[in-house]
N, C-alpha and C positions, 0 to 999 in steps of 0.2 A: 378248453383252456381259454381264459380271457385275460385282457390287459389290466393295468392298474385302474382302480376306480377312484372316485373323488375322495373317498375316505382315506384310501391309501396315500394319495398325494398330500392330503392335509396332515396326516400322521407323519409323513416324511418331512414336511416343512416344519412341523412342530419340533421334531427331534433336531433338525438342523438349527432352528432358532434357539433352542435350549443350549446346544453345543456352542454357538456363537456367543450367547449371553454369558456363558461360563468362561470362555477362552479370551475374549477381548479385554476384560479388565486386567488379566494377568500380563498381556503383552504391553498394555499402556503402563502398568506399574513397573514392569521390567525396564522399559525405556527410561522412565523417570529415575529409577534406581541407578542405572548406568550413568546418566548425566550427573547425578550427585557424586558418584564415585570419581568421575573424571574431574569435576570441579574441585573436589577435596584434594585430589592428586595435584592439581594446578596450584591450589592454595599452599600445599606443603612445599612445592617447588619455589613459590614466591617467598615463603618463610626462610628456606635455605638461602636464597639469594640475598635476603635481608641480612642474614648472619654473616655471609661472606663479605658483603659490603661493609658491615660493621668492623670486621677484622681487618680488611684491607685499608680502611680509612681511620682505624684506631679510634672509633667512636664509642662512647659509653651507651648504656641501655636506655638512657633518657633522650638520646638523639632522635631527631626527626628525619625520616627518609621518605622519598617519593618513589612512585612506581617508575618514573623515568630514570632515576638513579640506579635502580637495581636491574634494569633490562639487560645490561651487559653481563650480568652474573647468571642469567637464565641459560638453559641448555643450548638453544640455537641463537641466543642474543636477540630474540624477538619476543614481543609481548604475548602473553598467554591469553586465550579466549575461553570464556565460559561456554559450554555446549548449548546452553539455553539463552545465550546473548545477554547474560548478566554482566555487570561491570565489576572489576576487581578494585578494591580500595586498600591502599597502603598509607598509613598515617604516621607510624613511628615504630621504633623497636619494642616499645612496651606493649603494643597492641598487635595481635596476630592479623595477617591480611584477611580481608573478608570479601564476600560477594554480595551483590545487591539482590540476588535471587533468594527467596525464602527457602530455608532448608539446606542451603549450600553454606556450610560453615566448617571451619577448622576447629575441632575440639581439642581441648587440652588432653595430653596423654593419660591423665588420671581419670578422665570422665568416661 
């Protein structure tokens, strides 16, 4: 009986390398997917805060609202942060809030 030879070690490394090559893209993609989901959740929260601000201040849909004005209407009264360090943009009630990160967007319910 003898130990592992060079061919056995190379075969083992090749199998391990193949497994890593298949597994790593899935973990990276999963992390990106989670960050998008968290960001979209935050954008929905910002949109709800905008609507509450509109009702409390009796504003019409053409009114301009800023991020600072809606912070008190957020869950903990604190500004929300994108998980990938994007910046949230609130311009007015006719536009949904947005994020500066590509792919982080609040879609219309019909889309």
